[in-house]
All heavy atoms as TSV, in Angstrom:
chain	resi	resn	atom	element	x	y	z
A	1	MET	N	N	-17.401	-13.313	-4.011
A	1	MET	CA	C	-16.484	-13.631	-5.046
A	1	MET	C	C	-16.338	-15.214	-5.007
A	1	MET	O	O	-16.054	-15.757	-3.933
A	1	MET	CB	C	-15.091	-12.972	-4.739
A	1	MET	CG	C	-14.064	-13.240	-5.811
A	1	MET	SD	S	-12.449	-12.367	-5.517
A	1	MET	CE	C	-12.981	-10.663	-5.628
A	2	THR	N	N	-16.360	-15.837	-6.099
A	2	THR	CA	C	-16.158	-17.287	-6.190
A	2	THR	C	C	-14.766	-17.643	-6.244
A	2	THR	O	O	-13.841	-16.844	-6.606
A	2	THR	CB	C	-16.890	-17.850	-7.289
A	2	THR	OG1	O	-16.189	-17.413	-8.563
A	2	THR	CG2	C	-18.316	-17.523	-7.436
A	3	VAL	N	N	-14.386	-18.825	-5.848
A	3	VAL	CA	C	-12.974	-19.333	-5.851
A	3	VAL	C	C	-12.367	-19.215	-7.262
A	3	VAL	O	O	-11.229	-18.839	-7.446
A	3	VAL	CB	C	-12.899	-20.771	-5.347
A	3	VAL	CG1	C	-11.456	-21.303	-5.464
A	3	VAL	CG2	C	-13.355	-20.838	-3.877
A	4	ASP	N	N	-13.226	-19.404	-8.287
A	4	ASP	CA	C	-12.714	-19.349	-9.690
A	4	ASP	C	C	-12.275	-17.937	-10.024
A	4	ASP	O	O	-11.575	-17.705	-10.963
A	4	ASP	CB	C	-13.825	-19.827	-10.574
A	4	ASP	CG	C	-14.167	-21.282	-10.384
A	4	ASP	OD1	O	-13.259	-22.039	-9.949
A	4	ASP	OD2	O	-15.315	-21.676	-10.721
A	5	ALA	N	N	-12.855	-16.919	-9.301
A	5	ALA	CA	C	-12.577	-15.512	-9.654
A	5	ALA	C	C	-11.333	-14.978	-8.990
A	5	ALA	O	O	-10.932	-13.901	-9.259
A	5	ALA	CB	C	-13.758	-14.649	-9.370
A	6	LEU	N	N	-10.752	-15.740	-7.998
A	6	LEU	CA	C	-9.537	-15.263	-7.336
A	6	LEU	C	C	-8.322	-15.209	-8.270
A	6	LEU	O	O	-8.161	-16.121	-9.113
A	6	LEU	CB	C	-9.154	-16.208	-6.151
A	6	LEU	CG	C	-10.329	-16.315	-5.075
A	6	LEU	CD1	C	-9.857	-17.364	-3.998
A	6	LEU	CD2	C	-10.638	-15.037	-4.503
A	7	VAL	N	N	-7.586	-14.137	-8.141
A	7	VAL	CA	C	-6.379	-14.020	-9.003
A	7	VAL	C	C	-5.126	-13.774	-8.281
A	7	VAL	O	O	-4.090	-13.235	-8.806
A	7	VAL	CB	C	-6.652	-12.682	-9.948
A	7	VAL	CG1	C	-7.800	-12.939	-10.922
A	7	VAL	CG2	C	-6.906	-11.477	-9.163
A	8	ASP	N	N	-5.062	-14.209	-6.937
A	8	ASP	CA	C	-3.849	-14.077	-6.140
A	8	ASP	C	C	-3.372	-12.653	-6.006
A	8	ASP	O	O	-2.252	-12.338	-6.319
A	8	ASP	CB	C	-2.781	-14.975	-6.694
A	8	ASP	CG	C	-1.667	-15.257	-5.735
A	8	ASP	OD1	O	-2.024	-15.167	-4.444
A	8	ASP	OD2	O	-0.523	-15.608	-6.080
A	9	ALA	N	N	-4.267	-11.765	-5.663
A	9	ALA	CA	C	-4.017	-10.346	-5.556
A	9	ALA	C	C	-4.692	-9.806	-4.262
A	9	ALA	O	O	-5.530	-10.452	-3.671
A	9	ALA	CB	C	-4.571	-9.606	-6.773
A	10	LEU	N	N	-4.323	-8.620	-3.942
A	10	LEU	CA	C	-4.921	-7.994	-2.781
A	10	LEU	C	C	-6.397	-7.813	-2.891
A	10	LEU	O	O	-7.128	-7.939	-1.926
A	10	LEU	CB	C	-4.368	-6.520	-2.649
A	10	LEU	CG	C	-2.931	-6.357	-2.065
A	10	LEU	CD1	C	-2.423	-4.919	-2.137
A	10	LEU	CD2	C	-2.921	-6.877	-0.647
A	11	THR	N	N	-6.936	-7.713	-4.086
A	11	THR	CA	C	-8.306	-7.572	-4.307
A	11	THR	C	C	-9.107	-8.823	-4.115
A	11	THR	O	O	-10.303	-8.801	-4.047
A	11	THR	CB	C	-8.586	-7.073	-5.745
A	11	THR	OG1	O	-7.920	-7.952	-6.700
A	11	THR	CG2	C	-8.107	-5.670	-5.966
A	12	ASP	N	N	-8.350	-9.913	-3.839
A	12	ASP	CA	C	-8.978	-11.200	-3.467
A	12	ASP	C	C	-9.475	-11.066	-2.047
A	12	ASP	O	O	-10.302	-11.896	-1.627
A	12	ASP	CB	C	-8.044	-12.353	-3.525
A	12	ASP	CG	C	-7.720	-12.770	-4.960
A	12	ASP	OD1	O	-8.395	-12.170	-5.884
A	12	ASP	OD2	O	-6.766	-13.398	-5.184
A	13	VAL	N	N	-8.953	-10.251	-1.199
A	13	VAL	CA	C	-9.295	-10.148	0.199
A	13	VAL	C	C	-10.536	-9.294	0.307
A	13	VAL	O	O	-10.696	-8.065	-0.005
A	13	VAL	CB	C	-8.178	-9.460	1.035
A	13	VAL	CG1	C	-8.578	-9.340	2.503
A	13	VAL	CG2	C	-6.885	-10.170	0.812
A	14	SER	N	N	-11.616	-9.949	0.949
A	14	SER	CA	C	-12.966	-9.270	1.004
A	14	SER	C	C	-12.769	-8.005	1.921
A	14	SER	O	O	-12.150	-7.996	2.974
A	14	SER	CB	C	-13.888	-10.208	1.697
A	14	SER	OG	O	-15.108	-9.637	1.844
A	15	GLY	N	N	-13.321	-6.895	1.385
A	15	GLY	CA	C	-13.411	-5.641	2.201
A	15	GLY	C	C	-12.241	-4.710	1.809
A	15	GLY	O	O	-12.286	-3.492	2.093
A	16	LEU	N	N	-11.129	-5.139	1.231
A	16	LEU	CA	C	-10.018	-4.305	0.879
A	16	LEU	C	C	-10.367	-3.544	-0.404
A	16	LEU	O	O	-10.881	-4.130	-1.374
A	16	LEU	CB	C	-8.746	-5.018	0.660
A	16	LEU	CG	C	-7.993	-5.552	1.910
A	16	LEU	CD1	C	-6.645	-6.126	1.504
A	16	LEU	CD2	C	-7.787	-4.381	2.960
A	17	ARG	N	N	-9.988	-2.256	-0.429
A	17	ARG	CA	C	-10.083	-1.494	-1.648
A	17	ARG	C	C	-8.684	-1.117	-2.038
A	17	ARG	O	O	-7.895	-0.655	-1.217
A	17	ARG	CB	C	-10.967	-0.290	-1.495
A	17	ARG	CG	C	-12.376	-0.703	-1.203
A	17	ARG	CD	C	-13.328	0.508	-1.056
A	17	ARG	NE	N	-12.942	1.255	0.136
A	17	ARG	CZ	C	-13.236	2.537	0.281
A	17	ARG	NH1	N	-13.944	3.157	-0.586
A	17	ARG	NH2	N	-12.945	3.195	1.396
A	18	VAL	N	N	-8.341	-1.214	-3.361
A	18	VAL	CA	C	-7.044	-0.952	-3.826
A	18	VAL	C	C	-7.102	0.069	-5.044
A	18	VAL	O	O	-7.929	-0.108	-5.955
A	18	VAL	CB	C	-6.363	-2.303	-4.331
A	18	VAL	CG1	C	-4.917	-1.975	-4.829
A	18	VAL	CG2	C	-6.391	-3.303	-3.187
A	19	GLY	N	N	-6.239	1.004	-4.994
A	19	GLY	CA	C	-6.076	1.976	-6.098
A	19	GLY	C	C	-4.578	2.138	-6.447
A	19	GLY	O	O	-3.739	1.965	-5.677
A	20	HIS	N	N	-4.355	2.565	-7.742
A	20	HIS	CA	C	-3.008	2.748	-8.156
A	20	HIS	C	C	-2.928	3.928	-9.126
A	20	HIS	O	O	-3.886	4.135	-9.913
A	20	HIS	CB	C	-2.411	1.478	-8.854
A	20	HIS	CG	C	-1.076	1.674	-9.281
A	20	HIS	ND1	N	0.058	1.558	-8.439
A	20	HIS	CD2	C	-0.547	1.964	-10.513
A	20	HIS	CE1	C	1.126	1.733	-9.099
A	20	HIS	NE2	N	0.838	2.017	-10.346
A	21	ALA	N	N	-1.848	4.715	-9.035
A	21	ALA	CA	C	-1.644	5.825	-10.047
A	21	ALA	C	C	-0.240	5.771	-10.442
A	21	ALA	O	O	0.714	5.531	-9.671
A	21	ALA	CB	C	-1.992	7.095	-9.435
A	22	THR	N	N	0.014	5.989	-11.722
A	22	THR	CA	C	1.363	5.998	-12.323
A	22	THR	C	C	1.520	7.299	-13.109
A	22	THR	O	O	0.617	7.737	-13.701
A	22	THR	CB	C	1.547	4.827	-13.208
A	22	THR	OG1	O	1.371	3.616	-12.530
A	22	THR	CG2	C	2.899	4.791	-13.835
A	23	ARG	N	N	2.720	7.821	-13.022
A	23	ARG	CA	C	3.076	8.982	-13.874
A	23	ARG	C	C	4.394	8.601	-14.638
A	23	ARG	O	O	5.384	8.278	-14.045
A	23	ARG	CB	C	3.335	10.263	-13.082
A	23	ARG	CG	C	3.664	11.431	-13.891
A	23	ARG	CD	C	3.715	12.719	-13.101
A	23	ARG	NE	N	3.922	13.808	-14.104
A	23	ARG	CZ	C	3.923	15.033	-13.611
A	23	ARG	NH1	N	3.876	15.331	-12.406
A	23	ARG	NH2	N	4.124	16.070	-14.498
A	24	ALA	N	N	4.242	8.595	-16.005
A	24	ALA	CA	C	5.415	8.215	-16.857
A	24	ALA	C	C	5.478	9.134	-18.009
A	24	ALA	O	O	4.406	9.687	-18.468
A	24	ALA	CB	C	5.209	6.807	-17.260
A	25	GLY	N	N	6.705	9.238	-18.425
A	25	GLY	CA	C	6.926	10.189	-19.529
A	25	GLY	C	C	7.503	11.575	-19.117
A	25	GLY	O	O	7.297	11.937	-17.968
A	26	ASP	N	N	8.088	12.308	-20.002
A	26	ASP	CA	C	8.698	13.584	-19.717
A	26	ASP	C	C	9.647	13.608	-18.496
A	26	ASP	O	O	9.563	14.492	-17.655
A	26	ASP	CB	C	7.551	14.671	-19.483
A	26	ASP	CG	C	6.819	15.022	-20.770
A	26	ASP	OD1	O	7.395	14.897	-21.818
A	26	ASP	OD2	O	5.556	15.346	-20.638
A	27	GLY	N	N	10.392	12.486	-18.392
A	27	GLY	CA	C	11.347	12.393	-17.265
A	27	GLY	C	C	10.716	11.754	-16.033
A	27	GLY	O	O	11.485	11.591	-15.026
A	28	TRP	N	N	9.429	11.471	-16.067
A	28	TRP	CA	C	8.772	10.914	-14.848
A	28	TRP	C	C	8.709	9.379	-15.080
A	28	TRP	O	O	8.421	8.820	-16.121
A	28	TRP	CB	C	7.387	11.436	-14.674
A	28	TRP	CG	C	7.341	12.838	-14.331
A	28	TRP	CD1	C	7.198	13.895	-15.198
A	28	TRP	CD2	C	7.352	13.361	-13.019
A	28	TRP	NE1	N	7.162	15.050	-14.466
A	28	TRP	CE2	C	7.319	14.772	-13.091
A	28	TRP	CE3	C	7.414	12.793	-11.716
A	28	TRP	CZ2	C	7.222	15.634	-12.023
A	28	TRP	CZ3	C	7.434	13.624	-10.669
A	28	TRP	CH2	C	7.317	15.031	-10.793
A	29	LEU	N	N	8.899	8.604	-13.939
A	29	LEU	CA	C	8.621	7.218	-13.888
A	29	LEU	C	C	8.462	6.883	-12.427
A	29	LEU	O	O	9.325	6.518	-11.665
A	29	LEU	CB	C	9.776	6.384	-14.431
A	29	LEU	CG	C	9.563	4.829	-14.466
A	29	LEU	CD1	C	8.273	4.544	-15.228
A	29	LEU	CD2	C	10.707	4.110	-15.108
A	30	THR	N	N	7.159	7.047	-11.980
A	30	THR	CA	C	6.845	6.925	-10.600
A	30	THR	C	C	5.409	6.409	-10.428
A	30	THR	O	O	4.604	6.477	-11.410
A	30	THR	CB	C	7.057	8.271	-9.795
A	30	THR	OG1	O	6.898	8.027	-8.429
A	30	THR	CG2	C	6.059	9.316	-10.270
A	31	GLY	N	N	5.130	5.849	-9.267
A	31	GLY	CA	C	3.745	5.409	-9.050
A	31	GLY	C	C	3.512	5.089	-7.628
A	31	GLY	O	O	4.462	5.115	-6.781
A	32	THR	N	N	2.260	4.955	-7.233
A	32	THR	CA	C	1.905	4.678	-5.886
A	32	THR	C	C	0.736	3.743	-5.855
A	32	THR	O	O	-0.180	3.832	-6.759
A	32	THR	CB	C	1.669	5.935	-5.052
A	32	THR	OG1	O	1.501	5.581	-3.700
A	32	THR	CG2	C	0.460	6.657	-5.557
A	33	THR	N	N	0.593	2.935	-4.844
A	33	THR	CA	C	-0.512	2.076	-4.674
A	33	THR	C	C	-1.120	2.332	-3.250
A	33	THR	O	O	-0.392	2.472	-2.280
A	33	THR	CB	C	-0.129	0.604	-4.740
A	33	THR	OG1	O	0.433	0.364	-5.981
A	33	THR	CG2	C	-1.298	-0.292	-4.493
A	34	VAL	N	N	-2.400	2.442	-3.184
A	34	VAL	CA	C	-3.073	2.695	-1.914
A	34	VAL	C	C	-3.983	1.529	-1.581
A	34	VAL	O	O	-4.748	1.097	-2.459
A	34	VAL	CB	C	-3.999	4.009	-1.931
A	34	VAL	CG1	C	-4.640	4.259	-0.699
A	34	VAL	CG2	C	-2.981	5.133	-2.230
A	35	VAL	N	N	-3.938	1.016	-0.347
A	35	VAL	CA	C	-4.809	-0.004	0.123
A	35	VAL	C	C	-5.573	0.487	1.268
A	35	VAL	O	O	-5.067	0.897	2.322
A	35	VAL	CB	C	-3.931	-1.286	0.516
A	35	VAL	CG1	C	-4.859	-2.387	1.044
A	35	VAL	CG2	C	-3.014	-1.827	-0.604
A	36	LEU	N	N	-6.932	0.443	1.090
A	36	LEU	CA	C	-7.818	0.941	2.137
A	36	LEU	C	C	-8.427	-0.234	2.884
A	36	LEU	O	O	-9.053	-1.109	2.231
A	36	LEU	CB	C	-8.900	1.862	1.555
A	36	LEU	CG	C	-8.401	3.154	1.037
A	36	LEU	CD1	C	-9.602	4.023	0.413
A	36	LEU	CD2	C	-7.737	4.036	2.042
A	37	ALA	N	N	-8.317	-0.372	4.215
A	37	ALA	CA	C	-8.913	-1.415	4.960
A	37	ALA	C	C	-10.295	-1.044	5.233
A	37	ALA	O	O	-10.769	0.031	5.186
A	37	ALA	CB	C	-8.188	-1.536	6.296
A	38	PRO	N	N	-11.124	-2.080	5.514
A	38	PRO	CA	C	-12.596	-1.875	5.857
A	38	PRO	C	C	-12.604	-1.160	7.226
A	38	PRO	O	O	-11.670	-1.016	7.939
A	38	PRO	CB	C	-13.118	-3.311	5.979
A	38	PRO	CG	C	-11.909	-4.197	6.174
A	38	PRO	CD	C	-10.736	-3.549	5.536
A	39	GLU	N	N	-13.834	-0.607	7.428
A	39	GLU	CA	C	-14.114	0.016	8.702
A	39	GLU	C	C	-13.721	-0.819	9.864
A	39	GLU	O	O	-13.889	-2.011	9.880
A	39	GLU	CB	C	-15.624	0.346	8.858
A	39	GLU	CG	C	-16.022	1.244	9.979
A	39	GLU	CD	C	-15.515	2.666	9.819
A	39	GLU	OE1	O	-15.433	3.098	8.677
A	39	GLU	OE2	O	-15.201	3.272	10.844
A	40	GLY	N	N	-12.949	-0.234	10.869
A	40	GLY	CA	C	-12.468	-1.002	11.977
A	40	GLY	C	C	-10.985	-1.361	11.809
A	40	GLY	O	O	-10.371	-1.751	12.805
A	41	GLY	N	N	-10.438	-1.092	10.632
A	41	GLY	CA	C	-9.010	-1.272	10.467
A	41	GLY	C	C	-8.552	-2.673	10.134
A	41	GLY	O	O	-9.327	-3.517	9.896
A	42	ALA	N	N	-7.224	-2.844	10.139
A	42	ALA	CA	C	-6.577	-4.140	9.775
A	42	ALA	C	C	-5.237	-4.183	10.364
A	42	ALA	O	O	-4.713	-3.149	10.769
A	42	ALA	CB	C	-6.576	-4.364	8.280
A	43	VAL	N	N	-4.670	-5.366	10.490
A	43	VAL	CA	C	-3.253	-5.494	10.877
A	43	VAL	C	C	-2.380	-5.465	9.629
A	43	VAL	O	O	-2.674	-6.000	8.687
A	43	VAL	CB	C	-3.055	-6.856	11.584
A	43	VAL	CG1	C	-1.575	-7.100	11.989
A	43	VAL	CG2	C	-3.975	-6.949	12.862
A	44	ALA	N	N	-1.304	-4.679	9.836
A	44	ALA	CA	C	-0.400	-4.522	8.623
A	44	ALA	C	C	1.095	-4.744	9.022
A	44	ALA	O	O	1.440	-4.706	10.189
A	44	ALA	CB	C	-0.656	-3.089	8.061
A	45	ALA	N	N	1.912	-4.849	8.055
A	45	ALA	CA	C	3.380	-5.034	8.175
A	45	ALA	C	C	4.097	-4.396	7.094
A	45	ALA	O	O	3.456	-4.059	6.087
A	45	ALA	CB	C	3.679	-6.474	8.313
A	46	VAL	N	N	5.337	-4.170	7.199
A	46	VAL	CA	C	6.176	-3.542	6.158
A	46	VAL	C	C	7.457	-4.289	5.991
A	46	VAL	O	O	8.011	-4.867	6.858
A	46	VAL	CB	C	6.456	-2.038	6.432
A	46	VAL	CG1	C	7.273	-1.938	7.657
A	46	VAL	CG2	C	7.077	-1.377	5.199
A	47	ASP	N	N	7.841	-4.440	4.690
A	47	ASP	CA	C	9.125	-5.134	4.388
A	47	ASP	C	C	9.766	-4.145	3.410
A	47	ASP	O	O	9.429	-4.036	2.320
A	47	ASP	CB	C	8.793	-6.510	3.640
A	47	ASP	CG	C	10.081	-7.196	3.246
A	47	ASP	OD1	O	11.179	-6.798	3.746
A	47	ASP	OD2	O	9.994	-8.223	2.539
A	48	VAL	N	N	10.913	-3.535	3.929
A	48	VAL	CA	C	11.623	-2.600	3.122
A	48	VAL	C	C	12.760	-3.253	2.536
A	48	VAL	O	O	13.666	-3.755	3.187
A	48	VAL	CB	C	12.070	-1.371	4.013
A	48	VAL	CG1	C	12.921	-0.358	3.196
A	48	VAL	CG2	C	10.937	-0.682	4.664
A	49	ARG	N	N	12.894	-3.256	1.212
A	49	ARG	CA	C	13.966	-3.836	0.473
A	49	ARG	C	C	14.665	-2.842	-0.410
A	49	ARG	O	O	14.380	-2.783	-1.632
A	49	ARG	CB	C	13.485	-4.995	-0.356
A	49	ARG	CG	C	12.946	-6.160	0.464
A	49	ARG	CD	C	12.421	-7.315	-0.372
A	49	ARG	NE	N	11.802	-8.266	0.475
A	49	ARG	CZ	C	11.756	-9.494	0.202
A	49	ARG	NH1	N	12.351	-9.958	-0.929
A	49	ARG	NH2	N	11.134	-10.339	0.962
A	50	ALA	N	N	15.458	-1.999	0.199
A	50	ALA	CA	C	16.182	-0.949	-0.534
A	50	ALA	C	C	17.488	-0.844	0.045
A	50	ALA	O	O	17.831	-1.228	1.187
A	50	ALA	CB	C	15.409	0.346	-0.428
A	51	VAL	N	N	18.451	-0.240	-0.788
A	51	VAL	CA	C	19.772	-0.158	-0.337
A	51	VAL	C	C	19.818	0.871	0.866
A	51	VAL	O	O	20.429	0.666	1.808
A	51	VAL	CB	C	20.707	0.399	-1.444
A	51	VAL	CG1	C	22.088	0.700	-0.995
A	51	VAL	CG2	C	20.670	-0.604	-2.643
A	52	VAL	N	N	19.052	1.936	0.694
A	52	VAL	CA	C	18.958	2.971	1.763
A	52	VAL	C	C	17.502	3.189	2.053
A	52	VAL	O	O	16.857	4.027	1.390
A	52	VAL	CB	C	19.638	4.282	1.364
A	52	VAL	CG1	C	19.638	5.232	2.497
A	52	VAL	CG2	C	21.108	3.997	0.958
A	53	PRO	N	N	16.819	2.447	2.933
A	53	PRO	CA	C	15.423	2.669	3.146
A	53	PRO	C	C	15.196	4.030	3.885
A	53	PRO	O	O	16.060	4.548	4.494
A	53	PRO	CB	C	15.073	1.542	4.113
A	53	PRO	CG	C	16.339	1.145	4.772
A	53	PRO	CD	C	17.364	1.439	3.771
A	54	ALA	N	N	14.016	4.594	3.734
A	54	ALA	CA	C	13.621	5.803	4.300
A	54	ALA	C	C	12.897	5.489	5.640
A	54	ALA	O	O	11.666	5.328	5.562
A	54	ALA	CB	C	12.829	6.711	3.338
A	55	PRO	N	N	13.542	5.498	6.751
A	55	PRO	CA	C	12.846	5.113	7.951
A	55	PRO	C	C	11.766	6.040	8.365
A	55	PRO	O	O	10.790	5.642	9.019
A	55	PRO	CB	C	13.994	5.051	8.984
A	55	PRO	CG	C	15.055	5.812	8.465
A	55	PRO	CD	C	14.958	5.722	6.949
A	56	ARG	N	N	11.771	7.321	7.989
A	56	ARG	CA	C	10.774	8.243	8.373
A	56	ARG	C	C	9.499	7.843	7.742
A	56	ARG	O	O	8.402	8.001	8.303
A	56	ARG	CB	C	11.160	9.661	8.040
A	56	ARG	CG	C	11.138	9.903	6.443
A	56	ARG	CD	C	11.439	11.334	6.223
A	56	ARG	NE	N	11.243	11.471	4.728
A	56	ARG	CZ	C	11.482	12.565	4.136
A	56	ARG	NH1	N	11.737	13.720	4.820
A	56	ARG	NH2	N	11.220	12.714	2.852
A	57	THR	N	N	9.422	7.306	6.510
A	57	THR	CA	C	8.213	6.881	5.894
A	57	THR	C	C	7.713	5.520	6.451
A	57	THR	O	O	6.524	5.309	6.555
A	57	THR	CB	C	8.314	6.771	4.344
A	57	THR	OG1	O	9.343	5.872	4.039
A	57	THR	CG2	C	8.530	8.121	3.835
A	58	THR	N	N	8.641	4.681	6.872
A	58	THR	CA	C	8.278	3.354	7.549
A	58	THR	C	C	7.680	3.725	8.890
A	58	THR	O	O	6.657	3.177	9.238
A	58	THR	CB	C	9.499	2.512	7.664
A	58	THR	OG1	O	10.035	2.293	6.345
A	58	THR	CG2	C	9.108	1.179	8.249
A	59	ASP	N	N	8.267	4.590	9.566
A	59	ASP	CA	C	7.716	4.942	10.901
A	59	ASP	C	C	6.454	5.641	10.819
A	59	ASP	O	O	5.565	5.506	11.767
A	59	ASP	CB	C	8.744	5.931	11.631
A	59	ASP	CG	C	10.069	5.257	12.066
A	59	ASP	OD1	O	10.054	3.998	12.046
A	59	ASP	OD2	O	11.003	5.920	12.424
A	60	ALA	N	N	6.072	6.295	9.743
A	60	ALA	CA	C	4.808	6.935	9.575
A	60	ALA	C	C	3.694	5.923	9.558
A	60	ALA	O	O	2.523	6.263	9.710
A	60	ALA	CB	C	4.790	7.759	8.341
A	61	ARG	N	N	3.989	4.680	9.342
A	61	ARG	CA	C	2.927	3.623	9.309
A	61	ARG	C	C	2.522	3.069	10.663
A	61	ARG	O	O	1.623	2.277	10.775
A	61	ARG	CB	C	3.447	2.444	8.401
A	61	ARG	CG	C	3.473	2.835	7.037
A	61	ARG	CD	C	4.145	1.761	6.154
A	61	ARG	NE	N	4.193	2.126	4.784
A	61	ARG	CZ	C	5.111	2.850	4.200
A	61	ARG	NH1	N	6.070	3.349	4.911
A	61	ARG	NH2	N	5.101	3.121	2.944
A	62	ARG	N	N	3.260	3.572	11.714
A	62	ARG	CA	C	2.887	3.204	13.107
A	62	ARG	C	C	1.569	3.715	13.393
A	62	ARG	O	O	1.181	4.795	13.022
A	62	ARG	CB	C	3.938	3.703	14.172
A	62	ARG	CG	C	5.271	3.055	14.046
A	62	ARG	CD	C	6.214	3.468	15.084
A	62	ARG	NE	N	6.576	4.929	14.865
A	62	ARG	CZ	C	6.367	5.909	15.682
A	62	ARG	NH1	N	5.909	5.613	16.866
A	62	ARG	NH2	N	6.650	7.123	15.415
A	63	PRO	N	N	0.708	2.920	14.088
A	63	PRO	CA	C	-0.754	3.324	14.295
A	63	PRO	C	C	-0.898	4.666	14.956
A	63	PRO	O	O	-1.802	5.384	14.669
A	63	PRO	CB	C	-1.197	2.232	15.284
A	63	PRO	CG	C	-0.296	1.014	15.001
A	63	PRO	CD	C	0.983	1.618	14.598
A	64	ARG	N	N	0.020	5.099	15.898
A	64	ARG	CA	C	-0.164	6.321	16.532
A	64	ARG	C	C	0.875	7.369	16.046
A	64	ARG	O	O	1.065	8.377	16.737
A	64	ARG	CB	C	-0.045	6.148	18.005
A	64	ARG	CG	C	-1.246	5.316	18.552
A	64	ARG	CD	C	-1.100	4.996	20.073
A	64	ARG	NE	N	-2.195	4.235	20.503
A	64	ARG	CZ	C	-2.273	2.948	20.335
A	64	ARG	NH1	N	-1.344	2.248	19.699
A	64	ARG	NH2	N	-3.361	2.264	20.792
A	65	ALA	N	N	1.495	7.196	14.939
A	65	ALA	CA	C	2.552	8.048	14.455
A	65	ALA	C	C	1.902	9.391	13.895
A	65	ALA	O	O	0.844	9.450	13.369
A	65	ALA	CB	C	3.251	7.413	13.277
A	66	THR	N	N	2.686	10.394	14.167
A	66	THR	CA	C	2.380	11.705	13.546
A	66	THR	C	C	3.560	12.115	12.707
A	66	THR	O	O	4.758	11.879	13.205
A	66	THR	CB	C	2.126	12.808	14.539
A	66	THR	OG1	O	3.137	12.952	15.465
A	66	THR	CG2	C	0.803	12.503	15.341
A	67	TRP	N	N	3.404	12.521	11.562
A	67	TRP	CA	C	4.517	12.821	10.692
A	67	TRP	C	C	4.220	14.010	9.740
A	67	TRP	O	O	3.159	14.093	9.133
A	67	TRP	CB	C	4.822	11.659	9.862
A	67	TRP	CG	C	5.987	11.747	8.860
A	67	TRP	CD1	C	7.317	12.030	9.142
A	67	TRP	CD2	C	5.900	11.652	7.388
A	67	TRP	NE1	N	7.936	12.093	8.027
A	67	TRP	CE2	C	7.152	11.877	6.968
A	67	TRP	CE3	C	4.880	11.382	6.585
A	67	TRP	CZ2	C	7.547	11.843	5.635
A	67	TRP	CZ3	C	5.143	11.387	5.280
A	67	TRP	CH2	C	6.468	11.568	4.738
A	68	CYS	N	N	5.094	14.925	9.741
A	68	CYS	CA	C	4.930	16.119	8.850
A	68	CYS	C	C	6.190	16.220	7.980
A	68	CYS	O	O	7.253	16.689	8.447
A	68	CYS	CB	C	4.789	17.440	9.664
A	68	CYS	SG	S	3.328	17.406	10.700
A	69	GLY	N	N	6.057	15.543	6.773
A	69	GLY	CA	C	7.127	15.510	5.752
A	69	GLY	C	C	8.227	16.436	6.072
A	69	GLY	O	O	9.191	16.718	5.574
């Protein structure tokens, strides 16, 4: 990717794959984004900005976490 093609997005990072799905209409307004790291993994962090964060979903991001909804 050339410098001219960078758009200040996750997709600018070599090796990352990004997908998104949205459901809207009929009372729905939700979506999710998935970021897949290259083979070998990556270092990640989380910043929760909500009135009442859901710690169980944040904890599920721990490398050795096991979580059953």
